[in-house]
C-alpha positions as a printed Julia matrix, in Angstrom:
215×3 Matrix{Float64}:
 31.75  201.53   -82.91
 31.03  202.97   -79.45
 33.46  205.8    -80.18
 31.81  206.47   -83.52
 28.4   206.71   -81.87
 29.75  209.28   -79.43
 31.28  211.26   -82.28
 28.03  211.13   -84.27
 26.05  212.34   -81.25
 28.46  215.21   -80.74
 28.07  216.27   -84.38
 24.28  215.99   -84.05
 24.33  218.14   -80.92
 26.44  220.79   -82.65
 24.05  220.74   -85.6
 21.09  221.21   -83.25
 22.92  224.06   -81.51
 23.13  225.94   -84.79
 19.48  225.15   -85.54
 18.51  226.77   -82.24
 20.54  229.84   -83.12
 18.75  230.01   -86.45
 15.38  229.83   -84.69
 16.45  232.64   -82.35
 17.19  234.84   -85.35
 13.65  234.34   -86.66
 12.15  235.15   -83.26
 14.3   238.29   -82.98
 13.27  239.54   -86.41
  9.6   238.93   -85.65
  9.99  240.54   -82.24
 11.45  243.76   -83.61
  8.64  243.95   -86.16
  6.0   243.4    -83.49
  7.54  246.07   -81.27
  7.72  248.63   -84.06
  4.11  248.07   -85.07
  2.8   247.82   -81.48
  1.68  244.18   -81.65
  2.09  243.86   -77.91
  0.7   240.36   -77.38
  2.79  238.91   -80.19
  5.86  240.79   -78.91
  5.4   239.29   -75.44
  5.18  235.87   -77.1
  8.46  236.59   -78.86
 10.09  237.43   -75.52
  8.9   234.15   -74.01
 10.1   232.14   -77.0
 13.48  233.91   -77.02
 13.96  233.19   -73.32
 13.18  229.5    -73.84
 15.56  229.26   -76.82
 18.34  231.06   -74.94
 18.08  228.63   -72.03
 18.02  225.59   -74.3
 20.95  226.87   -76.34
 23.05  227.56   -73.25
 22.45  224.1    -71.83
 23.31  222.45   -75.13
 26.45  224.54   -75.56
 27.74  223.42   -72.17
 27.02  219.79   -73.03
 28.96  220.18   -76.28
 31.91  221.78   -74.51
 31.97  219.0    -71.91
 31.88  216.38   -74.66
 34.74  218.08   -76.48
 36.9   217.89   -73.35
 35.99  214.34   -72.33
 35.91  212.59   -75.71
 38.62  211.97   -78.26
 36.23  212.79   -81.11
 37.28  215.95   -82.96
 40.23  216.32   -80.6
 42.43  217.85   -83.32
 39.84  220.55   -83.95
 38.85  221.06   -80.31
 40.42  224.49   -79.92
 38.91  225.84   -83.13
 35.45  224.51   -82.28
 35.61  226.04   -78.79
 36.49  229.41   -80.31
 33.64  229.03   -82.79
 31.18  228.24   -80.0
 32.33  231.28   -78.05
 31.83  233.59   -81.04
 28.42  232.12   -81.83
 27.52  232.51   -78.17
 28.02  236.24   -78.68
 25.37  236.15   -81.41
 22.81  234.46   -79.17
 23.61  236.92   -76.37
 22.99  239.91   -78.68
 19.73  238.39   -79.94
 18.49  237.84   -76.38
 19.75  241.06   -74.82
 18.68  243.33   -77.66
 15.13  242.0    -77.82
 14.69  242.32   -74.07
 16.09  245.86   -74.12
 13.11  246.85   -76.25
 10.84  245.58   -73.46
 12.88  247.1    -70.63
 13.59  250.54   -72.09
 10.56  250.87   -74.41
 12.29  253.28   -76.82
 10.13  255.76   -78.69
 10.69  255.04   -82.38
  8.9   257.46   -84.78
  6.76  255.51   -87.22
  8.58  257.04   -90.21
 11.71  255.18   -89.06
  9.98  251.79   -88.98
 10.97  250.83   -92.55
 14.62  251.72   -91.9
 14.72  249.8    -88.62
 13.15  246.81   -90.35
 15.72  246.98   -93.16
 18.54  247.17   -90.61
 17.05  244.19   -88.77
 16.61  242.28   -92.02
 20.23  242.67   -93.11
 21.66  242.0    -89.66
 19.65  238.79   -89.31
 20.49  237.78   -92.88
 24.18  238.01   -91.92
 23.55  235.44   -89.18
 21.33  233.29   -91.38
 24.14  233.13   -93.93
 26.78  232.12   -91.41
 24.74  229.29   -89.83
 25.02  226.92   -92.83
 28.71  227.82   -93.04
 29.14  226.67   -89.43
 27.44  223.39   -90.25
 29.52  222.98   -93.41
 32.75  222.97   -91.37
 31.93  219.46   -90.12
 30.91  218.0    -93.5
 32.02  220.12   -96.48
 34.68  222.6    -95.29
 35.62  223.37   -98.87
 32.22  225.11   -99.3
 32.66  227.51   -96.38
 34.2   230.36   -98.35
 31.27  230.6   -100.75
 28.79  230.6    -97.87
 30.45  233.26   -95.72
 30.77  235.72   -98.61
 27.05  236.48   -98.12
 27.66  237.32   -94.47
 30.22  239.98   -95.4
 27.79  241.5    -97.91
 24.9   241.62   -95.44
 27.11  243.1    -92.72
 28.03  246.01   -94.99
 24.35  246.59   -95.81
 23.44  246.53   -92.12
 26.1   249.15   -91.37
 24.76  251.28   -94.23
 21.2   251.22   -92.91
 22.38  251.87   -89.35
 24.25  254.94   -90.54
 21.19  256.1    -92.48
 19.06  255.88   -89.34
 21.58  257.78   -87.24
 22.05  260.45   -89.91
 18.28  260.9    -90.27
 17.78  261.11   -86.5
 20.52  263.67   -85.86
 20.2   265.72   -89.05
 16.5   265.74   -89.86
 14.42  265.01   -86.76
 14.63  268.38   -85.03
 11.47  267.68   -83.04
 13.19  264.96   -81.01
 14.98  265.58   -77.74
 18.71  264.89   -77.69
 18.09  262.06   -75.22
 15.61  260.49   -77.65
 18.14  260.75   -80.47
 20.78  259.03   -78.34
 18.28  256.3    -77.5
 17.54  255.65   -81.17
 21.24  255.55   -82.0
 21.76  253.08   -79.14
 19.15  250.66   -80.51
 20.42  251.0    -84.07
 23.91  250.11   -82.83
 22.58  247.09   -80.94
 20.96  245.67   -84.06
 24.02  246.53   -86.17
 26.22  244.68   -83.67
 24.41  241.48   -84.59
 25.81  241.64   -88.13
 29.29  242.38   -86.79
 29.08  239.34   -84.51
 28.14  237.26   -87.56
 31.13  238.71   -89.42
 33.41  237.65   -86.54
 32.09  234.1    -86.85
 32.71  234.2    -90.59
 36.31  235.3    -89.96
 36.81  232.4    -87.55
 35.32  229.94   -90.04
 37.6   231.17   -92.81
 40.65  230.35   -90.68
 39.18  227.0    -89.61
 38.41  226.04   -93.2
 42.0   226.65   -94.27
 43.3   224.44   -91.46
 40.75  221.72   -92.19
 41.56  221.49   -95.9
 45.38  221.65   -95.54
């Protein structure tokens, strides 16, 4: 029974880890919107919340990794879970770093690009939001993973499409911008696009894990 309690706590901690990642996605999306529309006070609140979530997530991730090494629970899946945690850590790093880059570099984003940047942000965050329940499903219903991650692949493609649209518009149509400003806009579009690619990498890992779990 003692061993079962430890296993249950580990699963609960992993579940909470993914909940924190999901919350970070919401803060990121809101933060980008507040930056684009110059809601400075709300944006600063987003930065504070993101910093708190990042710290909490990192502490919890280390606790989970320690538990995986010191307990026999989930020992057969230990390697796969460690790889999954590492790939999801990349998502949280992109969320944190990208939002703070807006504050550090304060890019000039022409207002006519706001809808495209919001669409790019929407699809990139949707890719993560789709992969979170798939991560949770691995521990309870691995047979449902494939259906869940299919949405991530769709949203990733849409994010790439909007990122390309922004870059094409900036370099082909916005002749009033300096070349340095165009590069800056491309840089931020790529950062947001990378979020969807990180989610896609998690989906790829889950697809392999699901096959092993159901064999």
